[in-house]
C-alpha positions in Angstrom: 125.3 -27.5 194.7 124.7 -29.0 191.3 122.2 -27.5 188.9 121.1 -29.2 185.7 119.3 -27.7 182.8 117.8 -29.8 180.1 116.6 -28.7 176.6 113.0 -27.8 177.0 112.1 -29.8 173.9 112.5 -32.9 176.0 109.8 -31.6 178.4 107.1 -31.9 175.8 107.3 -35.6 176.4 105.1 -36.9 179.2 107.5 -39.8 179.8 110.5 -37.5 179.9 108.8 -35.3 182.5 108.1 -38.4 184.7 111.7 -39.6 184.3 113.1 -36.1 185.3 110.8 -36.0 188.3 111.7 -39.5 189.4 115.4 -38.5 189.2 114.8 -35.7 191.7 115.1 -32.9 189.2 113.0 -29.7 189.8 111.1 -29.6 186.5 109.8 -26.8 184.4 107.6 -28.4 181.8 105.4 -27.3 179.0 101.9 -26.2 180.2 99.9 -28.4 177.9 98.2 -31.8 177.4 98.9 -34.7 179.6 101.8 -33.0 181.3 99.5 -30.3 182.6 96.5 -32.6 183.4 98.2 -35.8 184.7 101.8 -35.3 185.7 102.5 -31.9 187.2 100.2 -31.0 190.1 100.0 -30.4 193.7 100.7 -33.7 195.4 99.9 -33.9 199.1 99.4 -30.2 199.2 102.8 -29.3 197.7 103.9 -28.4 194.2 105.8 -31.1 192.4 106.9 -29.1 189.3 106.5 -25.8 187.5 104.6 -25.2 184.2 105.3 -22.6 181.5 104.0 -21.7 178.1 106.3 -19.1 176.6 109.8 -17.8 177.0 108.8 -15.3 179.8 107.1 -18.0 181.9 110.1 -20.3 181.5 112.5 -17.6 182.5 110.4 -16.6 185.5 110.1 -20.2 186.7 113.8 -20.8 186.3 114.6 -17.6 188.1 112.2 -18.6 190.9 113.8 -22.0 191.2 117.4 -20.6 191.3 116.5 -18.2 194.1 114.5 -20.6 196.2 115.8 -21.7 199.6 117.4 -25.1 199.4 114.8 -26.6 201.7 112.0 -25.4 199.3 113.8 -27.0 196.3 114.2 -30.2 198.3 110.5 -30.3 199.2 109.6 -30.0 195.5 112.1 -32.7 194.6 110.7 -35.0 197.3 107.1 -34.4 196.2 108.0 -35.0 192.6 109.6 -38.3 193.4 106.7 -39.4 195.5 104.1 -38.3 192.9 105.6 -40.4 190.1 105.2 -43.7 192.1 101.6 -43.8 190.6 103.3 -44.6 187.2 105.3 -47.5 188.6 105.0 -51.0 187.3 103.7 -52.2 190.6 100.9 -49.6 190.5 100.1 -50.5 186.9 99.9 -54.2 187.8 97.7 -53.6 190.8 95.3 -51.3 188.9 95.2 -53.8 185.9 94.4 -56.7 188.1 91.7 -54.8 189.9 90.2 -53.8 186.5 90.1 -57.4 185.0 89.4 -59.3 188.2 85.7 -59.4 187.6 86.2 -61.1 184.2 87.6 -64.2 185.8 84.8 -64.8 188.4 
């Protein structure tokens, strides 16, 4: 089994969190701003990432991830990948066209 750890500084970036989730990484991100409100959440009733604020919370989240059953980690990875589809170009184009459609009638 391969485990990857990234510098947490990268996880202050909303785009970075979305990219990690899309890649199938189990993410521990900073519990603030857009990351907390828009990116990490329960998706279809399952967690898609972990949030932390300080060193203790990060350590607890990492420990929890390392000791999870492989099936539980896989479920989080799958939820994360499914949840970031809402940020895809196709979803953006669809939402944009719906928003401006009335301007062209």
